[in-house]
ZASERO-914083 format. One record per residue (C-alpha): x, y negated, z negated. Coordinates in steps of 0.05 Angstrom, whole numbers, plus 5000, padded with zeros to 4 digits. Each point is the difference from the previous one (the first is absolute). Layout:
BEGIN
<r><u>X</u><v>Y</v><w>Z</w></r>
...
//
This chain:
BEGIN
<r><u>2439</u><v>7325</v><w>9251</w></r>
<r><u>5059</u><v>5036</v><w>4968</w></r>
<r><u>5012</u><v>5071</v><w>5019</w></r>
<r><u>5019</u><v>5055</v><w>4951</w></r>
<r><u>5067</u><v>5030</v><w>5015</w></r>
<r><u>4995</u><v>5071</v><w>5028</w></r>
<r><u>5006</u><v>5055</v><w>4947</w></r>
<r><u>5062</u><v>5042</v><w>5008</w></r>
<r><u>4990</u><v>5076</v><w>5012</w></r>
<r><u>5032</u><v>5042</v><w>4949</w></r>
<r><u>5000</u><v>4950</v><w>4944</w></r>
<r><u>4988</u><v>5032</v><w>4932</w></r>
<r><u>4962</u><v>4976</v><w>4940</w></r>
<r><u>5046</u><v>4977</v><w>4943</w></r>
<r><u>5013</u><v>5056</v><w>4951</w></r>
<r><u>4954</u><v>4999</v><w>4939</w></r>
<r><u>5020</u><v>5031</v><w>4937</w></r>
<r><u>4949</u><v>5055</v><w>4975</w></r>
<r><u>4956</u><v>4982</v><w>4942</w></r>
<r><u>5012</u><v>5040</v><w>4940</w></r>
<r><u>4937</u><v>5027</v><w>4969</w></r>
<r><u>5013</u><v>5027</v><w>4930</w></r>
<r><u>4937</u><v>5040</v><w>4995</w></r>
<r><u>5012</u><v>5038</v><w>5065</w></r>
<r><u>5072</u><v>5009</v><w>4989</w></r>
<r><u>4987</u><v>5032</v><w>4931</w></r>
<r><u>4947</u><v>5047</v><w>5032</w></r>
<r><u>5052</u><v>5020</v><w>5053</w></r>
<r><u>5051</u><v>5012</v><w>4946</w></r>
<r><u>4952</u><v>5043</v><w>4963</w></r>
<r><u>4982</u><v>5043</v><w>5060</w></r>
<r><u>5074</u><v>5009</v><w>5017</w></r>
<r><u>5014</u><v>5026</v><w>4931</w></r>
<r><u>4942</u><v>5049</v><w>5004</w></r>
<r><u>5026</u><v>5024</v><w>5067</w></r>
<r><u>5075</u><v>5001</v><w>4986</w></r>
<r><u>5004</u><v>5021</v><w>4925</w></r>
<r><u>4935</u><v>5042</v><w>4998</w></r>
<r><u>4978</u><v>4951</v><w>4948</w></r>
<r><u>4929</u><v>4991</v><w>4975</w></r>
<r><u>4968</u><v>4932</v><w>5013</w></r>
<r><u>4971</u><v>4997</v><w>4932</w></r>
<r><u>5069</u><v>5006</v><w>4972</w></r>
<r><u>5036</u><v>4953</v><w>5050</w></r>
<r><u>4948</u><v>4945</v><w>5007</w></r>
<r><u>4996</u><v>4976</v><w>4928</w></r>
<r><u>5072</u><v>4981</v><w>4989</w></r>
<r><u>5002</u><v>4964</v><w>5069</w></r>
<r><u>4938</u><v>4960</v><w>4982</w></r>
<r><u>5029</u><v>4982</v><w>4931</w></r>
<r><u>5064</u><v>4977</v><w>5030</w></r>
<r><u>4962</u><v>4956</v><w>5049</w></r>
<r><u>4958</u><v>4970</v><w>4947</w></r>
<r><u>5062</u><v>4986</v><w>4958</w></r>
<r><u>5032</u><v>4966</v><w>5060</w></r>
<r><u>4940</u><v>4953</v><w>5007</w></r>
<r><u>4983</u><v>5030</v><w>5070</w></r>
<r><u>4935</u><v>5031</v><w>4983</w></r>
<r><u>4934</u><v>4984</v><w>4970</w></r>
<r><u>4941</u><v>5048</v><w>4985</w></r>
<r><u>4973</u><v>4995</v><w>5071</w></r>
<r><u>5066</u><v>5016</v><w>5028</w></r>
<r><u>5009</u><v>5060</v><w>4954</w></r>
<r><u>4929</u><v>5022</v><w>5021</w></r>
<r><u>5015</u><v>4995</v><w>5075</w></r>
<r><u>5069</u><v>5034</v><w>4995</w></r>
<r><u>4966</u><v>5058</v><w>4962</w></r>
<r><u>4943</u><v>5005</v><w>5052</w></r>
<r><u>5053</u><v>5001</v><w>5056</w></r>
<r><u>5041</u><v>5055</v><w>4968</w></r>
<r><u>4945</u><v>5046</v><w>4976</w></r>
<r><u>4954</u><v>4990</v><w>5061</w></r>
<r><u>5058</u><v>5014</v><w>5046</w></r>
<r><u>5017</u><v>5063</v><w>4966</w></r>
<r><u>4931</u><v>5025</v><w>4992</w></r>
<r><u>4983</u><v>4991</v><w>5073</w></r>
<r><u>5067</u><v>5020</v><w>5028</w></r>
<r><u>4972</u><v>5059</v><w>5039</w></r>
<r><u>4944</u><v>4961</v><w>5031</w></r>
<r><u>5044</u><v>4941</v><w>5018</w></r>
<r><u>5051</u><v>5050</v><w>5029</w></r>
<r><u>4947</u><v>5029</v><w>5046</w></r>
<r><u>4979</u><v>4929</v><w>5022</w></r>
<r><u>5073</u><v>4976</v><w>5009</w></r>
<r><u>5016</u><v>5062</v><w>5042</w></r>
<r><u>4950</u><v>4974</v><w>5052</w></r>
<r><u>5036</u><v>4933</v><w>5001</w></r>
<r><u>5072</u><v>5019</v><w>5005</w></r>
<r><u>5031</u><v>5025</v><w>5065</w></r>
<r><u>5039</u><v>5057</v><w>4966</w></r>
<r><u>4990</u><v>5053</v><w>4947</w></r>
<r><u>4990</u><v>4967</v><w>4931</w></r>
<r><u>5055</u><v>5043</v><w>4973</w></r>
<r><u>5050</u><v>4964</v><w>5043</w></r>
<r><u>4982</u><v>4930</v><w>4970</w></r>
<r><u>5050</u><v>4983</v><w>4947</w></r>
<r><u>4971</u><v>5007</v><w>4932</w></r>
<r><u>5007</u><v>4926</v><w>4978</w></r>
<r><u>4965</u><v>4979</v><w>5064</w></r>
<r><u>4946</u><v>5049</v><w>4987</w></r>
<r><u>4993</u><v>4969</v><w>4931</w></r>
<r><u>4990</u><v>4933</v><w>5026</w></r>
<r><u>4949</u><v>5023</v><w>5053</w></r>
<r><u>4961</u><v>5038</v><w>4945</w></r>
<r><u>4999</u><v>4936</v><w>4958</w></r>
<r><u>4972</u><v>4962</v><w>5060</w></r>
<r><u>4952</u><v>5053</v><w>5018</w></r>
<r><u>4972</u><v>5003</v><w>4929</w></r>
<r><u>4992</u><v>4924</v><w>5000</w></r>
<r><u>4963</u><v>5003</v><w>5067</w></r>
<r><u>4955</u><v>5060</v><w>4986</w></r>
<r><u>4995</u><v>5004</v><w>4925</w></r>
<r><u>4995</u><v>4930</v><w>4973</w></r>
<r><u>4964</u><v>4935</v><w>5016</w></r>
<r><u>5063</u><v>4962</v><w>5021</w></r>
<r><u>4984</u><v>4967</v><w>5068</w></r>
<r><u>5031</u><v>5040</v><w>5057</w></r>
<r><u>5043</u><v>4942</v><w>5025</w></r>
<r><u>5027</u><v>4988</v><w>4931</w></r>
<r><u>5014</u><v>5074</v><w>4988</w></r>
<r><u>5040</u><v>5004</v><w>5066</w></r>
<r><u>5037</u><v>4937</v><w>4988</w></r>
<r><u>5020</u><v>5016</v><w>4927</w></r>
<r><u>5023</u><v>5071</v><w>5019</w></r>
<r><u>5040</u><v>4976</v><w>5058</w></r>
<r><u>5036</u><v>4949</v><w>4955</w></r>
<r><u>5011</u><v>5056</v><w>4951</w></r>
<r><u>5031</u><v>5040</v><w>5058</w></r>
<r><u>5044</u><v>4943</v><w>5019</w></r>
<r><u>5027</u><v>4994</v><w>4928</w></r>
<r><u>5011</u><v>5076</v><w>4984</w></r>
<r><u>5011</u><v>5029</v><w>5070</w></r>
<r><u>5024</u><v>4946</v><w>5044</w></r>
<r><u>4970</u><v>4961</v><w>5060</w></r>
<r><u>5008</u><v>5056</v><w>5051</w></r>
<r><u>4957</u><v>5051</v><w>4962</w></r>
<r><u>4953</u><v>4945</v><w>4978</w></r>
<r><u>4980</u><v>4993</v><w>5074</w></r>
<r><u>4984</u><v>5075</v><w>5001</w></r>
<r><u>4958</u><v>4994</v><w>4935</w></r>
<r><u>4964</u><v>4942</v><w>5031</w></r>
<r><u>4981</u><v>5038</v><w>5065</w></r>
<r><u>4976</u><v>5063</v><w>4959</w></r>
<r><u>4957</u><v>4958</v><w>4952</w></r>
<r><u>4968</u><v>4963</v><w>5059</w></r>
<r><u>4976</u><v>5064</v><w>5024</w></r>
<r><u>4974</u><v>5021</v><w>4933</w></r>
<r><u>4956</u><v>4935</v><w>5000</w></r>
<r><u>4961</u><v>5028</v><w>5056</w></r>
<r><u>4955</u><v>5039</v><w>4956</w></r>
<r><u>4974</u><v>5000</v><w>4929</w></r>
<r><u>5010</u><v>5059</v><w>4952</w></r>
<r><u>4933</u><v>5035</v><w>5018</w></r>
<r><u>5015</u><v>4996</v><w>5075</w></r>
<r><u>5070</u><v>5026</v><w>4989</w></r>
<r><u>4973</u><v>5058</v><w>4962</w></r>
<r><u>4953</u><v>5018</v><w>5055</w></r>
<r><u>5059</u><v>5000</v><w>5048</w></r>
<r><u>5054</u><v>5038</v><w>4959</w></r>
<r><u>4956</u><v>5051</v><w>4959</w></r>
<r><u>4970</u><v>5061</v><w>5031</w></r>
<r><u>4926</u><v>5010</v><w>4992</w></r>
<r><u>4979</u><v>5030</v><w>4935</w></r>
<r><u>4964</u><v>5059</v><w>5035</w></r>
<r><u>5064</u><v>5015</v><w>5040</w></r>
<r><u>5049</u><v>5001</v><w>4940</w></r>
<r><u>4972</u><v>4980</v><w>4933</w></r>
<r><u>5065</u><v>5001</v><w>4961</w></r>
<r><u>5037</u><v>4958</v><w>5052</w></r>
<r><u>4946</u><v>4951</v><w>5006</w></r>
<r><u>4993</u><v>4988</v><w>4924</w></r>
<r><u>5074</u><v>4998</v><w>4994</w></r>
<r><u>5009</u><v>4944</v><w>5048</w></r>
<r><u>4939</u><v>4961</v><w>4979</w></r>
<r><u>5015</u><v>5006</v><w>4927</w></r>
<r><u>5075</u><v>5002</v><w>5002</w></r>
<r><u>5016</u><v>5065</v><w>4973</w></r>
<r><u>5046</u><v>5056</v><w>5031</w></r>
<r><u>4958</u><v>5055</v><w>5030</w></r>
<r><u>5025</u><v>5055</v><w>4951</w></r>
<r><u>4983</u><v>4955</v><w>4940</w></r>
<r><u>4927</u><v>4992</v><w>5030</w></r>
<r><u>4994</u><v>5075</v><w>5007</w></r>
<r><u>5025</u><v>5015</v><w>4928</w></r>
<r><u>4956</u><v>4944</v><w>4970</w></r>
<r><u>4941</u><v>5028</v><w>5038</w></r>
<r><u>5012</u><v>5069</v><w>4976</w></r>
<r><u>5004</u><v>4979</v><w>4930</w></r>
<r><u>4939</u><v>4953</v><w>5003</w></r>
<r><u>4956</u><v>5046</v><w>5041</w></r>
<r><u>4935</u><v>4974</v><w>5030</w></r>
<r><u>4991</u><v>4965</v><w>5064</w></r>
<r><u>5025</u><v>4936</v><w>5035</w></r>
<r><u>4970</u><v>4948</v><w>4952</w></r>
<r><u>5039</u><v>5023</v><w>4940</w></r>
<r><u>5066</u><v>5004</v><w>5033</w></r>
<r><u>4991</u><v>4932</v><w>5033</w></r>
<r><u>4982</u><v>4970</v><w>4932</w></r>
<r><u>5063</u><v>5032</v><w>4970</w></r>
<r><u>5048</u><v>4975</v><w>5054</w></r>
<r><u>4970</u><v>4930</v><w>4998</w></r>
<r><u>5010</u><v>5001</v><w>4923</w></r>
<r><u>5073</u><v>5016</v><w>5010</w></r>
<r><u>5006</u><v>4937</v><w>5041</w></r>
<r><u>4969</u><v>4955</v><w>4946</w></r>
<r><u>5045</u><v>4960</v><w>4953</w></r>
<r><u>4996</u><v>5035</v><w>4933</w></r>
<r><u>4977</u><v>4962</v><w>4938</w></r>
<r><u>5050</u><v>4988</v><w>4944</w></r>
<r><u>4976</u><v>5042</v><w>4944</w></r>
<r><u>5026</u><v>4988</v><w>4930</w></r>
<r><u>5000</u><v>5049</v><w>4940</w></r>
<r><u>4995</u><v>4980</v><w>4929</w></r>
<r><u>5043</u><v>5045</v><w>4959</w></r>
<r><u>4958</u><v>5025</v><w>4941</w></r>
<r><u>5022</u><v>4974</v><w>4934</w></r>
<r><u>5040</u><v>4948</v><w>5031</w></r>
<r><u>4949</u><v>4958</v><w>5044</w></r>
<r><u>4927</u><v>5006</v><w>5022</w></r>
<r><u>4963</u><v>4991</v><w>5063</w></r>
<r><u>4963</u><v>4941</v><w>4964</w></r>
<r><u>5067</u><v>4964</v><w>4988</w></r>
<r><u>5021</u><v>5009</v><w>5073</w></r>
<r><u>4932</u><v>4976</v><w>5027</w></r>
<r><u>5002</u><v>4937</v><w>4951</w></r>
<r><u>5073</u><v>4986</v><w>5020</w></r>
<r><u>4985</u><v>5004</v><w>5075</w></r>
<r><u>4939</u><v>4953</v><w>4994</w></r>
<r><u>4928</u><v>5009</v><w>5021</w></r>
<r><u>5017</u><v>4998</v><w>5072</w></r>
<r><u>5067</u><v>5034</v><w>4997</w></r>
<r><u>4980</u><v>5074</v><w>4983</w></r>
<r><u>4943</u><v>5051</v><w>4994</w></r>
<r><u>4996</u><v>5064</v><w>4960</w></r>
<r><u>5026</u><v>5064</v><w>5033</w></r>
<r><u>4946</u><v>5047</v><w>5027</w></r>
<r><u>5016</u><v>5064</v><w>4962</w></r>
<r><u>5057</u><v>4993</v><w>4948</w></r>
<r><u>4984</u><v>4961</v><w>4937</w></r>
<r><u>5070</u><v>4973</v><w>5002</w></r>
<r><u>4999</u><v>4974</v><w>5071</w></r>
<r><u>4994</u><v>4929</v><w>5024</w></r>
<r><u>4999</u><v>4980</v><w>5072</w></r>
<r><u>5031</u><v>4933</v><w>5020</w></r>
<r><u>4968</u><v>4953</v><w>5052</w></r>
<r><u>5036</u><v>4997</v><w>5066</w></r>
<r><u>5064</u><v>4961</v><w>4991</w></r>
<r><u>5002</u><v>5010</v><w>4926</w></r>
<r><u>5072</u><v>5006</v><w>4968</w></r>
<r><u>5008</u><v>5051</v><w>4947</w></r>
<r><u>5066</u><v>4970</v><w>4976</w></r>
<r><u>4960</u><v>4940</v><w>4980</w></r>
<r><u>4968</u><v>5037</v><w>4945</w></r>
<r><u>5034</u><v>5004</v><w>4931</w></r>
<r><u>4980</u><v>5072</v><w>4990</w></r>
<r><u>5033</u><v>5024</v><w>5062</w></r>
<r><u>5062</u><v>4961</v><w>4989</w></r>
<r><u>5006</u><v>5029</v><w>4929</w></r>
<r><u>4987</u><v>5069</v><w>5025</w></r>
<r><u>4933</u><v>5008</v><w>4963</w></r>
<r><u>4966</u><v>5009</v><w>5067</w></r>
<r><u>5023</u><v>5019</v><w>5070</w></r>
<r><u>4982</u><v>5006</v><w>5070</w></r>
<r><u>4966</u><v>5070</v><w>5014</w></r>
<r><u>4953</u><v>5027</v><w>5050</w></r>
<r><u>4935</u><v>5020</v><w>4968</w></r>
<r><u>5008</u><v>5072</v><w>5027</w></r>
<r><u>5063</u><v>5007</v><w>4964</w></r>
<r><u>4968</u><v>4978</v><w>4938</w></r>
<r><u>4945</u><v>5049</v><w>5009</w></r>
<r><u>5049</u><v>5059</v><w>5007</w></r>
<r><u>5035</u><v>4981</v><w>4934</w></r>
<r><u>4935</u><v>4989</v><w>4965</w></r>
<r><u>4974</u><v>5070</v><w>5023</w></r>
<r><u>5061</u><v>5036</v><w>4975</w></r>
<r><u>4996</u><v>4966</v><w>4932</w></r>
<r><u>4926</u><v>5017</v><w>4996</w></r>
<r><u>5003</u><v>5073</v><w>5018</w></r>
<r><u>4978</u><v>5046</v><w>4942</w></r>
<r><u>5056</u><v>5040</v><w>4965</w></r>
<r><u>5004</u><v>5063</v><w>4962</w></r>
<r><u>5046</u><v>4982</v><w>4940</w></r>
<r><u>5041</u><v>4942</v><w>4982</w></r>
<r><u>5013</u><v>4935</v><w>5040</w></r>
<r><u>5065</u><v>4974</v><w>4980</w></r>
<r><u>5052</u><v>5002</v><w>5058</w></r>
<r><u>4987</u><v>4974</v><w>5071</w></r>
<r><u>5045</u><v>5004</v><w>5060</w></r>
<r><u>5001</u><v>4959</v><w>5065</w></r>
<r><u>5045</u><v>5041</v><w>5044</w></r>
<r><u>5006</u><v>4954</v><w>5058</w></r>
<r><u>4994</u><v>4933</v><w>4966</w></r>
<r><u>5032</u><v>4949</v><w>5049</w></r>
<r><u>4986</u><v>4944</v><w>5005</w></r>
<r><u>4964</u><v>5002</v><w>4935</w></r>
<r><u>4927</u><v>4977</v><w>5010</w></r>
<r><u>4967</u><v>5066</v><w>4978</w></r>
<r><u>5053</u><v>5011</v><w>4949</w></r>
<r><u>4986</u><v>4933</v><w>4966</w></r>
<r><u>4924</u><v>5013</v><w>5000</w></r>
<r><u>5009</u><v>5071</v><w>4971</w></r>
<r><u>5049</u><v>4975</v><w>4948</w></r>
<r><u>4949</u><v>4948</v><w>4977</w></r>
<r><u>4943</u><v>5055</v><w>4999</w></r>
<r><u>5045</u><v>5048</v><w>4964</w></r>
<r><u>5020</u><v>4948</v><w>4948</w></r>
<r><u>4927</u><v>4989</v><w>4980</w></r>
<r><u>4998</u><v>5074</v><w>4981</w></r>
<r><u>5065</u><v>5004</v><w>4965</w></r>
<r><u>5030</u><v>5041</v><w>5058</w></r>
<r><u>5067</u><v>4990</v><w>5032</w></r>
<r><u>5018</u><v>4995</v><w>5075</w></r>
<r><u>5062</u><v>5024</v><w>5035</w></r>
<r><u>5009</u><v>4966</v><w>5069</w></r>
<r><u>5046</u><v>5034</v><w>5047</w></r>
<r><u>5026</u><v>4976</v><w>5067</w></r>
<r><u>5051</u><v>5031</v><w>5041</w></r>
<r><u>5030</u><v>4935</v><w>5032</w></r>
<r><u>5039</u><v>4958</v><w>4947</w></r>
<r><u>4982</u><v>4935</v><w>5030</w></r>
<r><u>4924</u><v>5019</v><w>5000</w></r>
<r><u>5008</u><v>5026</v><w>4928</w></r>
<r><u>5024</u><v>4930</v><w>4982</w></r>
<r><u>4937</u><v>4972</v><w>5031</w></r>
<r><u>4961</u><v>5048</v><w>4955</w></r>
<r><u>5035</u><v>4978</v><w>4939</w></r>
<r><u>4986</u><v>4928</v><w>5017</w></r>
<r><u>4923</u><v>5017</v><w>5009</w></r>
<r><u>4998</u><v>5035</v><w>4934</w></r>
<r><u>5041</u><v>4947</v><w>4962</w></r>
<r><u>4957</u><v>4976</v><w>4941</w></r>
<r><u>4954</u><v>5060</v><w>4996</w></r>
<r><u>4977</u><v>5004</v><w>4928</w></r>
<r><u>5005</u><v>5077</v><w>4995</w></r>
<r><u>5055</u><v>5048</v><w>5006</w></r>
<r><u>5029</u><v>5015</v><w>5070</w></r>
<r><u>5064</u><v>5017</v><w>5035</w></r>
<r><u>5022</u><v>4991</v><w>5074</w></r>
<r><u>5052</u><v>5047</v><w>5030</w></r>
<r><u>5032</u><v>5010</v><w>5068</w></r>
<r><u>4986</u><v>5074</v><w>5015</w></r>
<r><u>4981</u><v>5043</v><w>5057</w></r>
<r><u>4929</u><v>5031</v><w>4990</w></r>
<r><u>5020</u><v>5062</v><w>5038</w></r>
<r><u>5055</u><v>5014</v><w>4949</w></r>
<r><u>4967</u><v>4982</v><w>4935</w></r>
<r><u>5038</u><v>4964</v><w>4945</w></r>
<r><u>4948</u><v>5026</v><w>4949</w></r>
<r><u>4982</u><v>5068</v><w>4974</w></r>
<r><u>4942</u><v>5038</v><w>5027</w></r>
<r><u>4930</u><v>4987</v><w>4971</w></r>
<r><u>5024</u><v>4938</v><w>4965</w></r>
<r><u>4942</u><v>4954</v><w>5021</w></r>
<r><u>4926</u><v>4993</v><w>4991</w></r>
<r><u>4987</u><v>4961</v><w>5060</w></r>
<r><u>5043</u><v>4991</v><w>5063</w></r>
<r><u>4990</u><v>4958</v><w>5061</w></r>
<r><u>5039</u><v>5008</v><w>5064</w></r>
<r><u>4987</u><v>4946</v><w>5054</w></r>
<r><u>5042</u><v>5035</v><w>5051</w></r>
<r><u>5039</u><v>4969</v><w>5058</w></r>
<r><u>4957</u><v>5001</v><w>5066</w></r>
<r><u>4992</u><v>4971</v><w>5067</w></r>
<r><u>4961</u><v>4942</v><w>4970</w></r>
<r><u>4943</u><v>5004</v><w>5050</w></r>
<r><u>4953</u><v>4978</v><w>4944</w></r>
<r><u>5033</u><v>4933</v><w>4992</w></r>
<r><u>5003</u><v>4976</v><w>5072</w></r>
<r><u>4965</u><v>4935</v><w>4978</w></r>
<r><u>5061</u><v>4982</v><w>4958</w></r>
<r><u>5055</u><v>5028</v><w>5042</w></r>
<r><u>4975</u><v>4993</v><w>5073</w></r>
<r><u>5067</u><v>5018</v><w>5030</w></r>
<r><u>4997</u><v>5069</v><w>4970</w></r>
<r><u>4949</u><v>5024</v><w>5052</w></r>
<r><u>5050</u><v>4989</v><w>5055</w></r>
<r><u>5060</u><v>5024</v><w>4961</w></r>
<r><u>4971</u><v>5067</v><w>4978</w></r>
<r><u>5001</u><v>5063</v><w>5045</w></r>
<r><u>4960</u><v>5065</v><w>4995</w></r>
<r><u>5063</u><v>5037</v><w>4982</w></r>
<r><u>5007</u><v>4959</v><w>4936</w></r>
<r><u>4944</u><v>5042</v><w>4973</w></r>
<r><u>5045</u><v>5061</v><w>5003</w></r>
<r><u>5056</u><v>4960</v><w>4967</w></r>
<r><u>4957</u><v>4980</v><w>4937</w></r>
<r><u>4964</u><v>5070</v><w>4993</w></r>
<r><u>5054</u><v>5039</v><w>4962</w></r>
<r><u>5013</u><v>4941</v><w>4953</w></r>
<r><u>4926</u><v>4990</v><w>4984</w></r>
<r><u>4988</u><v>5073</v><w>4986</w></r>
<r><u>5061</u><v>5005</v><w>4953</w></r>
<r><u>4981</u><v>4936</v><w>4964</w></r>
<r><u>4933</u><v>5026</v><w>4985</w></r>
<r><u>5027</u><v>5069</v><w>4981</w></r>
<r><u>5048</u><v>4973</v><w>4951</w></r>
<r><u>4945</u><v>4952</v><w>4973</w></r>
<r><u>4960</u><v>5059</v><w>4984</w></r>
<r><u>5058</u><v>5033</v><w>4965</w></r>
<r><u>5011</u><v>4937</v><w>4959</w></r>
<r><u>4930</u><v>4998</v><w>4971</w></r>
<r><u>4981</u><v>5046</v><w>4943</w></r>
<r><u>4943</u><v>5051</v><w>5007</w></r>
<r><u>4935</u><v>4962</v><w>4995</w></r>
<r><u>5034</u><v>4935</v><w>5020</w></r>
<r><u>4981</u><v>4962</v><w>5067</w></r>
<r><u>5039</u><v>4981</v><w>5062</w></r>
<r><u>4981</u><v>4947</v><w>5048</w></r>
<r><u>5025</u><v>5009</v><w>5072</w></r>
<r><u>4996</u><v>4933</v><w>5038</w></r>
<r><u>5020</u><v>4974</v><w>5066</w></r>
<r><u>4987</u><v>4935</v><w>5042</w></r>
<r><u>4981</u><v>5041</v><w>5060</w></r>
<r><u>4936</u><v>5031</v><w>5021</w></r>
<r><u>5033</u><v>5047</v><w>5049</w></r>
<r><u>4976</u><v>5073</v><w>4984</w></r>
<r><u>5072</u><v>5025</v><w>5005</w></r>
<r><u>5021</u><v>4954</v><w>4942</w></r>
<r><u>4938</u><v>5011</v><w>4957</w></r>
<r><u>4957</u><v>5062</v><w>4988</w></r>
<r><u>5045</u><v>5045</v><w>5042</w></r>
<r><u>5060</u><v>4984</v><w>4952</w></r>
<r><u>4957</u><v>5017</v><w>4938</w></r>
<r><u>4969</u><v>5064</v><w>5030</w></r>
<r><u>5070</u><v>5024</v><w>5021</w></r>
<r><u>5031</u><v>4990</v><w>4933</w></r>
<r><u>4940</u><v>5035</v><w>4963</w></r>
<r><u>5004</u><v>5060</v><w>5047</w></r>
<r><u>5075</u><v>5008</v><w>4996</w></r>
<r><u>5013</u><v>4981</v><w>5074</w></r>
<r><u>5073</u><v>4982</v><w>5004</w></r>
<r><u>5013</u><v>5014</v><w>4927</w></r>
<r><u>4972</u><v>5036</v><w>4938</w></r>
<r><u>4927</u><v>4992</v><w>4989</w></r>
<r><u>4979</u><v>4954</v><w>4941</w></r>
<r><u>4944</u><v>5019</v><w>4952</w></r>
<r><u>4956</u><v>4934</v><w>5003</w></r>
<r><u>4931</u><v>4981</v><w>5014</w></r>
<r><u>4967</u><v>4941</v><w>5034</w></r>
<r><u>4967</u><v>4945</v><w>4957</w></r>
<r><u>4946</u><v>4961</v><w>5034</w></r>
<r><u>5030</u><v>4929</v><w>5004</w></r>
<r><u>4935</u><v>4967</v><w>5025</w></r>
<r><u>4968</u><v>4989</v><w>4931</w></r>
<r><u>5065</u><v>4967</v><w>4976</w></r>
<r><u>4989</u><v>4942</v><w>5051</w></r>
<r><u>4931</u><v>4979</v><w>4973</w></r>
<r><u>4961</u><v>4956</v><w>5049</w></r>
<r><u>5044</u><v>5010</v><w>5059</w></r>
<r><u>4956</u><v>5025</v><w>5057</w></r>
<r><u>5013</u><v>5046</v><w>5059</w></r>
<r><u>5054</u><v>5040</v><w>4964</w></r>
<r><u>4988</u><v>5065</v><w>5043</w></r>
<r><u>4982</u><v>5071</v><w>4982</w></r>
<r><u>5057</u><v>5007</v><w>4947</w></r>
<r><u>5032</u><v>5024</v><w>4959</w></r>
<r><u>5054</u><v>4952</v><w>5029</w></r>
<r><u>4989</u><v>4930</v><w>5017</w></r>
<r><u>5017</u><v>4959</v><w>5062</w></r>
<r><u>4994</u><v>4923</v><w>5000</w></r>
<r><u>4996</u><v>4959</v><w>5062</w></r>
<r><u>5012</u><v>4928</v><w>5019</w></r>
<r><u>4932</u><v>4992</v><w>5040</w></r>
<r><u>4959</u><v>5032</v><w>4943</w></r>
<r><u>5034</u><v>4981</v><w>4937</w></r>
<r><u>5043</u><v>4939</v><w>5017</w></r>
<r><u>5063</u><v>5036</v><w>4975</w></r>
<r><u>5058</u><v>5038</v><w>5031</w></r>
<r><u>4985</u><v>5069</v><w>5023</w></r>
<r><u>5021</u><v>5033</v><w>4937</w></r>
<r><u>4990</u><v>5073</v><w>4989</w></r>
<r><u>4999</u><v>5034</v><w>4931</w></r>
<r><u>4993</u><v>5074</v><w>4977</w></r>
<r><u>4994</u><v>5015</v><w>4929</w></r>
<r><u>5025</u><v>5070</v><w>4974</w></r>
<r><u>4997</u><v>5031</v><w>4933</w></r>
<r><u>5056</u><v>5053</v><w>4984</w></r>
<r><u>4969</u><v>5066</v><w>4982</w></r>
<r><u>5063</u><v>5043</v><w>4987</w></r>
//
């Protein structure tokens, strides 16, 4: 019988070149851009996907997986941080950010997808070898092996405090929201545990793609026919809204490519429609969108104004965003103009308009479904930074409208400090001269929409209305 030669101690396996996985490399690049440049995933990801498709590296399934890895990792970042902190032998802040991004991608595959654990670990370690090197890949492997010891529910029981001990922290970890955001949303929503859990869960759902058919240029029926029987359904509330099925591509529709329709959340459509429908005392000839970028509401307002023979002026402070507005309005059949101007230093004379909309800059806490990284980027002190600007924009909007005209104050945040508090401060002269204006009940101007609150202002919610958490107050100038 032949005898096997003894194995030499210390011999190493031959080096194996890491396998490059285009999907996970792209997801890693997107997370690095969000972290390093404070970029938004919804702006970073599309060009990366387009480039990969043009290079022949991606098909539709690859694009869907890359999108899930990026958005899922960002949405659940706080939860995964709490879990990874239990699996790392040093404070998480001491882990290099690129390594932490790879670990987060691995954690999401293990805890937030149906990818088998062995495949998730193997693919993430291969990614680490490519983008971090073999040494740090070993660290990634060791950490992810610890993560595999429990599923997500078991981990949440271990890392989240009991609800009765600390409700906000419990909800924050379980539903992946910073504690201060949980507290703010809970204050705005009111009610007990069930409502806030439904809202936080809705923030973590992938939002539908909603289209708007711009009046006089397209119709909802045209979009439904173009998308096919299985490709789209009518909107819930707006007569111009069409909801695409999961995976639907807006750019595949002629009306979208030609600018006759666009992508716009139904909540934004309802805000524009409510302003356009508010009763006026006197003429209805000139409208202003005072914070028009990037142009979705302005395009809908311009189309609505054109049907009445009215003209829209769309103003946006940032020149590059003003160019986006001009692109959105291109082809509108009625009179309009786009200017780059600061709404706090008006480029128009007082009392020049019959209707004015100011969709003011804000923390964006109402759009966390679309910008999941914003929840981790924002801080409570940001509220103080936005407050003076929001008040001055509303004050100048009221000065821009004639007596009897209507102003719509809108914001994509449900935080009380950015909504009703702003309106009340301006009307009562806190921080500036008082303005003579009265509330208009906005609820009848959103017909068919349930659970709009006690009024006269309106707060929409993701879990109740399937929209971003848009706020709207309508005011009529009285003097």
